[in-house]
MIGU-127943 format. One record per residue (C-alpha): residue number from 0; x, y, z. Coordinates in Angstrom, 3 decimals, always signed. Example, Ala and Ser with C-alpha at 12.3 -4.5 7.8 and 13.67 -1.06 7.14 Angstrom:
0,+12.300,-4.500,+7.800 $
1,+13.670,-1.060,+7.140 $
END
This chain:
0,+71.235,+87.317,+56.087 $
1,+71.458,+89.982,+58.740 $
2,+74.913,+91.470,+59.047 $
3,+76.874,+91.672,+62.335 $
4,+80.088,+93.658,+62.625 $
5,+82.532,+92.639,+65.353 $
6,+85.124,+95.286,+66.233 $
7,+88.358,+93.618,+67.320 $
8,+89.646,+90.060,+67.058 $
9,+90.638,+89.337,+70.630 $
10,+89.341,+86.137,+72.205 $
11,+86.079,+87.833,+73.165 $
12,+85.447,+89.157,+69.680 $
13,+86.354,+85.904,+67.949 $
14,+84.167,+83.873,+70.311 $
15,+81.310,+86.307,+69.649 $
16,+81.801,+85.953,+65.908 $
17,+81.592,+82.157,+66.123 $
18,+78.404,+82.254,+68.177 $
19,+76.738,+84.821,+65.921 $
20,+77.747,+82.891,+62.813 $
21,+76.291,+79.663,+64.180 $
22,+73.009,+81.485,+64.825 $
23,+72.786,+82.640,+61.221 $
24,+74.334,+86.100,+61.133 $
25,+76.694,+87.111,+58.366 $
26,+79.670,+88.237,+60.407 $
27,+82.508,+90.604,+59.563 $
28,+85.345,+90.909,+62.076 $
29,+87.351,+94.125,+61.763 $
30,+90.865,+94.147,+63.222 $
31,+93.152,+97.170,+63.482 $
32,+96.385,+95.157,+63.492 $
33,+97.910,+93.222,+60.588 $
34,+96.935,+89.878,+62.141 $
35,+94.231,+88.651,+64.536 $
36,+94.468,+88.330,+68.304 $
37,+94.452,+91.799,+69.823 $
38,+96.164,+91.332,+73.178 $
39,+96.656,+87.702,+72.089 $
40,+98.624,+88.745,+68.996 $
41,+101.542,+86.468,+68.054 $
42,+105.007,+87.888,+67.339 $
43,+107.350,+85.871,+65.132 $
44,+110.915,+87.137,+65.047 $
45,+114.294,+85.635,+64.266 $
46,+112.971,+82.079,+64.439 $
47,+111.113,+82.602,+67.748 $
48,+107.369,+82.593,+68.406 $
49,+106.118,+84.839,+71.216 $
50,+102.572,+84.961,+72.551 $
51,+102.019,+88.679,+73.106 $
52,+99.596,+88.388,+76.008 $
53,+97.619,+85.521,+77.573 $
54,+99.657,+82.438,+78.470 $
55,+97.467,+80.527,+80.957 $
56,+94.338,+78.582,+79.971 $
57,+92.227,+77.736,+83.009 $
58,+88.737,+76.845,+81.755 $
59,+89.123,+74.723,+78.618 $
60,+85.417,+73.797,+78.627 $
61,+84.630,+77.350,+77.488 $
62,+86.709,+76.790,+74.353 $
63,+85.435,+73.249,+73.852 $
64,+81.941,+74.736,+73.689 $
65,+82.897,+76.850,+70.668 $
66,+83.936,+73.755,+68.741 $
67,+80.875,+71.812,+69.934 $
68,+78.366,+74.363,+68.627 $
69,+80.148,+74.142,+65.279 $
70,+79.795,+70.345,+65.273 $
71,+83.521,+69.793,+65.834 $
72,+85.946,+68.707,+68.556 $
73,+88.547,+71.030,+70.018 $
74,+90.978,+68.139,+70.503 $
75,+91.017,+67.489,+66.738 $
76,+92.334,+70.992,+66.049 $
77,+94.179,+72.286,+69.127 $
78,+96.139,+70.251,+71.641 $
79,+95.767,+71.440,+75.235 $
80,+98.096,+69.905,+77.796 $
81,+97.741,+70.300,+81.562 $
82,+100.703,+71.794,+83.390 $
83,+101.602,+70.811,+86.929 $
84,+102.798,+72.591,+88.990 $
85,+100.590,+75.409,+87.739 $
86,+103.431,+77.826,+88.395 $
87,+106.348,+78.394,+90.700 $
88,+106.645,+81.373,+93.000 $
89,+110.095,+82.629,+93.945 $
90,+110.018,+84.877,+97.002 $
91,+112.557,+87.654,+97.404 $
92,+114.468,+85.610,+99.986 $
93,+115.039,+82.843,+97.408 $
94,+112.416,+80.481,+98.803 $
95,+110.456,+78.701,+96.044 $
96,+106.853,+77.531,+96.347 $
97,+105.488,+75.096,+93.753 $
98,+101.799,+75.857,+93.326 $
99,+100.577,+72.415,+92.371 $
100,+97.420,+70.411,+91.689 $
101,+98.716,+67.961,+94.305 $
102,+97.029,+69.185,+97.492 $
103,+99.254,+67.110,+99.778 $
104,+102.339,+68.630,+98.157 $
105,+100.898,+72.122,+98.690 $
106,+100.024,+71.345,+102.318 $
107,+103.589,+70.117,+102.926 $
108,+105.002,+73.377,+101.590 $
109,+102.565,+75.410,+103.688 $
110,+103.569,+73.421,+106.790 $
111,+107.203,+74.257,+106.103 $
112,+106.355,+77.978,+106.180 $
113,+103.654,+78.029,+108.891 $
114,+102.244,+74.701,+110.193 $
115,+99.158,+76.362,+111.672 $
116,+98.121,+77.568,+108.207 $
117,+97.544,+74.078,+106.766 $
118,+94.062,+73.968,+108.284 $
119,+93.428,+77.499,+107.040 $
120,+94.366,+76.428,+103.507 $
121,+91.666,+73.756,+103.493 $
122,+89.084,+76.268,+104.729 $
123,+90.225,+78.752,+102.085 $
124,+89.719,+76.187,+99.321 $
125,+86.196,+75.556,+100.581 $
126,+85.465,+79.284,+100.592 $
127,+86.904,+79.623,+97.095 $
128,+84.587,+76.837,+95.926 $
129,+81.521,+78.504,+97.430 $
130,+82.412,+81.837,+95.829 $
131,+82.985,+80.140,+92.466 $
132,+79.607,+78.404,+92.572 $
133,+77.790,+81.710,+92.988 $
134,+79.985,+84.430,+91.478 $
135,+81.165,+82.500,+88.416 $
136,+79.093,+79.378,+87.756 $
137,+75.811,+81.239,+88.319 $
138,+76.673,+84.821,+87.359 $
139,+79.456,+84.897,+84.752 $
140,+77.094,+84.150,+81.869 $
141,+74.165,+86.193,+83.153 $
142,+73.604,+89.623,+81.614 $
143,+73.539,+92.444,+84.144 $
144,+72.016,+95.168,+81.994 $
145,+68.895,+95.258,+84.179 $
146,+69.051,+96.445,+87.775 $
147,+66.791,+93.572,+88.792 $
148,+69.589,+91.126,+87.991 $
149,+71.789,+92.886,+90.529 $
150,+69.085,+92.813,+93.209 $
151,+68.487,+89.105,+92.582 $
152,+72.188,+88.260,+92.889 $
153,+73.045,+90.636,+95.742 $
154,+71.966,+88.542,+98.783 $
155,+74.081,+85.559,+97.814 $
156,+77.039,+87.716,+96.888 $
157,+76.856,+89.681,+100.143 $
158,+76.886,+86.444,+102.137 $
159,+80.144,+85.562,+100.407 $
160,+81.825,+88.714,+101.701 $
161,+82.335,+90.566,+98.444 $
162,+82.649,+93.815,+100.408 $
163,+86.045,+92.551,+101.580 $
164,+89.119,+92.672,+99.374 $
165,+90.905,+89.545,+98.178 $
166,+93.758,+90.247,+100.589 $
167,+91.375,+90.736,+103.507 $
168,+89.582,+87.486,+102.687 $
169,+92.818,+85.523,+102.349 $
170,+94.099,+86.961,+105.632 $
171,+91.164,+85.346,+107.436 $
172,+92.666,+81.935,+106.627 $
173,+96.446,+82.460,+106.790 $
174,+98.675,+83.833,+109.561 $
175,+101.890,+83.910,+107.519 $
176,+102.409,+87.100,+105.544 $
177,+104.290,+85.075,+102.937 $
178,+101.269,+82.804,+102.457 $
179,+98.889,+85.769,+102.424 $
180,+100.881,+87.101,+99.505 $
181,+100.941,+83.722,+97.763 $
182,+97.186,+83.171,+97.903 $
183,+96.124,+86.745,+97.195 $
184,+98.138,+87.737,+94.114 $
185,+95.712,+86.188,+91.595 $
186,+93.842,+89.473,+90.888 $
187,+97.038,+90.791,+89.334 $
188,+96.484,+88.256,+86.541 $
189,+93.361,+90.214,+85.544 $
190,+94.604,+93.714,+86.333 $
191,+93.306,+94.048,+89.892 $
192,+94.907,+95.221,+93.118 $
193,+94.576,+92.416,+95.720 $
194,+94.062,+95.086,+98.392 $
195,+91.020,+96.598,+96.655 $
196,+89.697,+93.896,+94.299 $
197,+86.488,+92.329,+95.563 $
198,+86.919,+89.000,+97.369 $
199,+84.793,+87.344,+94.684 $
200,+88.024,+86.879,+92.767 $
201,+89.160,+84.339,+95.348 $
202,+87.209,+82.022,+93.032 $
203,+90.306,+81.780,+90.809 $
204,+91.871,+79.269,+93.210 $
205,+88.921,+76.911,+92.757 $
206,+88.791,+77.525,+89.001 $
207,+92.424,+76.444,+88.670 $
208,+92.002,+73.356,+90.819 $
209,+88.795,+72.240,+89.173 $
210,+89.802,+72.646,+85.529 $
211,+93.593,+72.802,+85.767 $
212,+96.106,+75.106,+84.110 $
213,+96.718,+74.238,+80.483 $
214,+99.146,+75.018,+77.700 $
215,+98.212,+75.042,+74.011 $
216,+100.789,+73.326,+71.814 $
217,+102.191,+75.993,+69.525 $
218,+101.322,+78.675,+72.087 $
219,+98.069,+80.405,+72.965 $
220,+98.163,+81.821,+69.443 $
221,+97.407,+78.301,+68.156 $
222,+94.145,+78.349,+70.121 $
223,+93.335,+81.795,+68.777 $
224,+94.038,+80.671,+65.199 $
225,+91.773,+77.686,+65.753 $
226,+88.904,+80.024,+66.638 $
227,+89.636,+82.136,+63.547 $
228,+89.140,+78.948,+61.514 $
229,+85.788,+78.437,+63.250 $
230,+84.745,+81.985,+62.324 $
231,+85.550,+81.328,+58.690 $
232,+83.885,+77.924,+58.858 $
233,+80.604,+79.557,+59.843 $
234,+80.855,+81.912,+56.855 $
235,+82.428,+84.824,+58.709 $
236,+85.025,+87.208,+57.310 $
237,+88.101,+88.593,+59.061 $
238,+89.573,+91.852,+57.766 $
239,+92.914,+92.861,+59.241 $
240,+94.369,+96.336,+58.865 $
241,+90.823,+97.677,+59.214 $
242,+90.798,+100.166,+62.076 $
243,+87.350,+101.311,+63.191 $
244,+87.186,+105.058,+63.837 $
245,+83.477,+105.441,+64.622 $
246,+80.329,+103.480,+65.344 $
247,+77.606,+104.978,+63.172 $
248,+74.312,+105.750,+64.910 $
249,+71.037,+106.584,+63.229 $
250,+67.837,+107.119,+65.161 $
251,+69.461,+105.860,+68.347 $
252,+70.482,+102.567,+66.725 $
253,+73.886,+101.274,+65.610 $
254,+73.874,+101.122,+61.810 $
255,+77.483,+100.202,+61.075 $
256,+80.974,+101.666,+61.337 $
257,+83.305,+104.082,+59.634 $
258,+86.894,+102.924,+59.245 $
259,+89.913,+105.159,+59.701 $
260,+90.293,+104.956,+55.920 $
261,+86.880,+106.591,+55.512 $
262,+85.138,+103.423,+54.316 $
263,+81.627,+102.934,+55.676 $
264,+80.343,+99.424,+56.395 $
265,+76.672,+99.038,+57.233 $
266,+75.276,+96.373,+59.545 $
267,+72.232,+95.355,+61.554 $
268,+74.150,+95.053,+64.843 $
269,+77.607,+95.996,+66.078 $
270,+79.578,+94.035,+68.679 $
271,+82.571,+95.840,+70.165 $
272,+85.475,+93.826,+71.484 $
273,+87.412,+97.075,+71.772 $
274,+88.190,+98.425,+75.234 $
275,+84.826,+99.506,+76.673 $
276,+86.050,+102.979,+77.615 $
277,+87.562,+103.356,+74.138 $
278,+84.268,+102.245,+72.614 $
279,+82.349,+104.970,+74.434 $
280,+84.992,+107.684,+74.573 $
281,+86.339,+107.304,+71.020 $
282,+84.090,+105.185,+68.804 $
283,+80.966,+106.885,+70.182 $
284,+82.740,+110.146,+70.954 $
285,+80.401,+112.137,+68.699 $
286,+77.280,+110.548,+70.142 $
287,+75.452,+112.014,+73.154 $
288,+75.780,+109.552,+76.040 $
289,+73.685,+109.296,+79.188 $
290,+75.770,+107.052,+81.429 $
291,+79.230,+106.614,+79.963 $
292,+79.925,+110.291,+79.475 $
293,+83.440,+111.678,+79.175 $
294,+83.213,+112.757,+82.827 $
295,+82.134,+109.265,+83.924 $
296,+84.932,+107.652,+81.961 $
297,+87.435,+110.022,+83.540 $
298,+86.177,+109.271,+87.069 $
299,+86.329,+105.511,+86.584 $
300,+89.311,+103.582,+87.937 $
301,+91.417,+101.638,+85.498 $
302,+93.622,+98.618,+85.864 $
303,+97.363,+98.695,+85.997 $
304,+99.321,+98.496,+82.795 $
305,+102.198,+96.205,+81.899 $
306,+105.787,+96.406,+80.796 $
307,+106.539,+93.263,+78.785 $
308,+109.980,+92.288,+77.541 $
309,+110.135,+89.554,+74.891 $
310,+113.513,+87.938,+74.307 $
311,+115.270,+84.858,+73.008 $
312,+118.500,+83.232,+74.165 $
313,+121.063,+81.136,+72.326 $
314,+121.164,+78.748,+75.270 $
315,+118.535,+76.871,+77.248 $
316,+117.771,+77.486,+80.917 $
317,+116.395,+74.041,+81.701 $
318,+116.084,+74.688,+85.433 $
319,+113.598,+77.542,+84.802 $
320,+109.923,+76.517,+84.899 $
321,+107.226,+77.305,+82.315 $
322,+105.459,+79.834,+84.608 $
323,+107.463,+81.552,+87.362 $
324,+106.571,+84.478,+89.605 $
325,+109.691,+86.371,+90.693 $
326,+108.547,+88.431,+93.652 $
327,+110.286,+91.595,+94.782 $
328,+111.069,+92.905,+98.275 $
329,+107.736,+94.759,+98.680 $
330,+104.132,+93.739,+98.214 $
331,+101.646,+96.314,+99.463 $
332,+104.053,+99.209,+98.982 $
333,+104.689,+98.288,+95.359 $
334,+100.973,+97.905,+94.674 $
335,+100.324,+101.302,+96.259 $
336,+102.924,+102.774,+93.904 $
337,+101.201,+101.176,+90.916 $
338,+97.515,+101.681,+91.726 $
339,+97.370,+104.650,+94.116 $
340,+100.433,+106.850,+93.797 $
341,+100.898,+105.897,+90.128 $
342,+104.662,+106.174,+90.173 $
343,+107.147,+103.918,+88.451 $
344,+108.964,+102.212,+91.311 $
345,+112.588,+101.149,+91.226 $
346,+111.719,+97.623,+92.406 $
347,+109.240,+95.232,+90.833 $
348,+107.665,+91.807,+90.913 $
349,+107.844,+89.825,+87.699 $
350,+106.078,+87.035,+85.853 $
351,+108.552,+85.045,+83.740 $
352,+107.100,+82.936,+80.916 $
353,+109.298,+80.253,+79.372 $
354,+107.054,+78.363,+76.921 $
355,+109.998,+76.433,+75.497 $
356,+110.021,+74.503,+78.762 $
357,+106.973,+72.708,+77.300 $
358,+107.294,+73.301,+73.550 $
359,+110.730,+73.491,+71.931 $
360,+109.240,+74.349,+68.516 $
361,+108.830,+77.977,+69.615 $
362,+112.578,+78.693,+69.355 $
363,+115.501,+77.540,+67.211 $
364,+117.169,+74.280,+68.362 $
365,+119.051,+74.732,+71.616 $
366,+117.474,+78.150,+72.233 $
367,+114.825,+79.449,+74.634 $
368,+111.939,+81.912,+74.149 $
369,+110.850,+84.093,+77.067 $
370,+108.700,+86.980,+78.014 $
371,+108.860,+88.743,+81.343 $
372,+106.050,+90.942,+82.546 $
373,+106.148,+93.691,+85.182 $
374,+102.978,+95.379,+86.477 $
375,+103.359,+99.152,+86.148 $
376,+101.031,+102.180,+86.432 $
377,+98.861,+103.102,+83.481 $
378,+99.538,+106.320,+81.570 $
379,+97.983,+108.354,+84.364 $
380,+101.447,+108.200,+85.898 $
381,+102.780,+110.592,+83.263 $
382,+105.755,+108.292,+82.585 $
383,+107.481,+109.005,+79.285 $
384,+108.056,+105.460,+78.066 $
385,+110.105,+106.600,+75.085 $
386,+112.693,+107.677,+77.636 $
387,+112.115,+105.098,+80.372 $
388,+111.640,+101.852,+78.407 $
389,+115.277,+100.899,+77.894 $
390,+116.547,+101.778,+81.420 $
391,+113.598,+99.849,+82.852 $
392,+114.322,+96.862,+80.612 $
393,+117.941,+96.896,+81.750 $
394,+116.837,+96.888,+85.389 $
395,+114.571,+93.896,+84.708 $
396,+117.442,+92.133,+82.981 $
397,+119.713,+92.668,+85.998 $
398,+117.046,+91.261,+88.303 $
399,+116.681,+88.147,+86.159 $
400,+120.456,+87.700,+85.979 $
401,+120.639,+87.889,+89.782 $
402,+117.834,+85.379,+90.317 $
403,+117.018,+82.861,+87.576 $
404,+118.913,+83.640,+84.363 $
405,+122.675,+84.002,+84.972 $
406,+124.600,+85.217,+81.944 $
407,+121.417,+86.469,+80.301 $
408,+122.999,+89.540,+78.717 $
409,+125.593,+87.448,+76.868 $
410,+122.939,+84.992,+75.672 $
411,+120.415,+87.380,+74.092 $
412,+119.631,+86.891,+70.406 $
413,+116.430,+88.924,+69.963 $
414,+114.695,+91.504,+72.129 $
415,+111.751,+93.920,+72.030 $
416,+109.305,+95.447,+74.515 $
417,+105.654,+96.419,+74.960 $
418,+104.948,+99.442,+77.167 $
419,+101.792,+101.176,+78.457 $
420,+102.136,+103.593,+75.558 $
421,+101.908,+100.646,+73.173 $
422,+98.764,+99.439,+74.939 $
423,+97.263,+102.844,+74.179 $
424,+98.571,+103.399,+70.659 $
425,+98.640,+99.855,+69.310 $
426,+95.846,+98.153,+71.263 $
427,+93.525,+101.151,+71.758 $
428,+93.445,+100.744,+75.543 $
429,+92.069,+103.678,+77.541 $
430,+94.966,+105.261,+79.467 $
431,+97.095,+102.316,+78.361 $
432,+95.449,+100.132,+81.016 $
433,+96.137,+96.500,+80.169 $
434,+92.894,+95.055,+81.585 $
435,+90.307,+97.826,+81.088 $
436,+88.475,+99.002,+84.231 $
437,+89.819,+97.856,+87.582 $
438,+87.772,+94.925,+88.990 $
439,+86.497,+96.623,+92.131 $
440,+83.125,+95.861,+93.729 $
441,+81.444,+98.961,+92.285 $
442,+82.974,+98.377,+88.858 $
443,+81.696,+94.812,+88.581 $
444,+78.472,+93.191,+87.294 $
445,+75.760,+95.869,+86.848 $
446,+78.267,+98.635,+87.656 $
447,+80.500,+97.642,+84.725 $
448,+79.729,+98.651,+81.123 $
449,+76.871,+96.370,+80.119 $
450,+77.017,+93.680,+77.458 $
451,+73.965,+95.346,+75.925 $
452,+74.933,+98.977,+75.482 $
453,+73.116,+101.480,+77.676 $
454,+73.715,+104.152,+75.053 $
455,+72.855,+102.740,+71.641 $
456,+70.361,+100.118,+70.525 $
457,+71.945,+97.301,+68.548 $
458,+75.389,+97.812,+70.104 $
459,+76.814,+95.018,+72.261 $
460,+80.053,+94.742,+74.228 $
461,+82.326,+91.778,+74.871 $
462,+85.830,+91.484,+76.286 $
463,+87.695,+92.557,+79.395 $
464,+85.916,+95.896,+79.834 $
465,+82.418,+94.484,+80.212 $
466,+80.792,+91.803,+82.394 $
467,+82.154,+89.457,+83.706 $
468,+85.641,+90.958,+83.285 $
469,+89.225,+90.274,+82.234 $
470,+91.059,+86.982,+81.804 $
471,+90.356,+84.321,+79.196 $
472,+87.429,+82.748,+81.099 $
473,+85.868,+86.189,+81.538 $
474,+86.163,+87.411,+77.967 $
475,+84.943,+84.121,+76.462 $
476,+82.017,+84.088,+78.918 $
477,+81.105,+87.608,+77.793 $
478,+80.555,+86.218,+74.290 $
479,+78.246,+83.495,+75.638 $
480,+76.064,+86.232,+77.131 $
481,+75.267,+87.422,+73.607 $
482,+73.168,+84.281,+73.080 $
483,+70.740,+85.677,+75.665 $
484,+70.575,+89.300,+74.592 $
485,+71.132,+89.468,+70.823 $
486,+67.925,+88.732,+68.874 $
487,+67.886,+85.946,+66.323 $
488,+68.535,+87.129,+62.775 $
END
């Protein structure tokens, strides 16, 4: 059997391993950490279970497909439950908007803020649907390694207004600045700036409404572990604690990898689920590159990073929802600080995840498990997170105590953080960016690192840094592309 090495066990890498195994490859997945998952790693501390990264599942059919090709049913192994409202948004003035699957309920809340925007909301949903049908349904699983694919897709994409930003597109439908914020923040979920991310990402609104927002019982880690079982069921092997230091190239073709330990593992193809810039700048650092040179990697624009605080409480906060956005006093100014000026601002907007609202097994009885996430600049800011992490965490704690979690400090039982430096050191993310390259128009599709490497024959890329981009639907779709570009064994 021909041997395929998959570097990294994030969702993209695991999905790739399943698909390659089903096709007849002997697959070895190599993971740097002590357990699978990558950004979807699971932390278990003091009786609490914390999903390290992804928390929202929006396209369950992509995961169902992995079980189907293995002759199994997802529902027999992982329980996905729809959540409604999808999430709650708390504005800085204390106003709360429940972003729901119930369109009449959403229209009523819009009318309360700006009655004239109800009609605009309906037009926005129609535009989101039209973008989804072209930019995702038709393009997300199409390889863009040939320029002809870009030329074929360009007319339809131009008609959809992809030259506008998400914020500009949303502003065409809403008068209220509060509603413009509400319906344009989605790019932040995949590392993009709503003021510069292409309007194609307005498709997320339709994606959510068509397939719903789901929670995996046991946490997103349960879904990830289910895919690991599929990998093993197809004959694949997962090796943790196996950090790849170099992709080996012979005669212009990938021939295997060298681990940090010095061990060499040979293969017929290599699939990298590592950060695309890391793949080219580090794993192929000794190899002459034509497109993704060091200079090109340096010029590219990278997503924001994240500050994530994981904590448990000895009490339950039953009035706090599963997914809550806690918005700060600034929108554009804060995003300029993060993406343009690259300074660590004193204010912030937060995403608060309380999975124990839906699944009490993730914490001891009577306790709650949380993580709170703040978008921050990547390491290009020069922030020394060894010095800044604890003061920043304390500021986040004060904000939560003032808004949703009174008495938080006295209730804490466990606490730890993930900073941009950890994204770099632990997760091998270029510049500590949490979502690889920023999803701008000229860093999307053909302009993004290709799924079939431009540099080395037999090297393929999946995950957030390649087409179609970040987010669970994107990274799992990147693995489906391999079916079209990787030869049969």
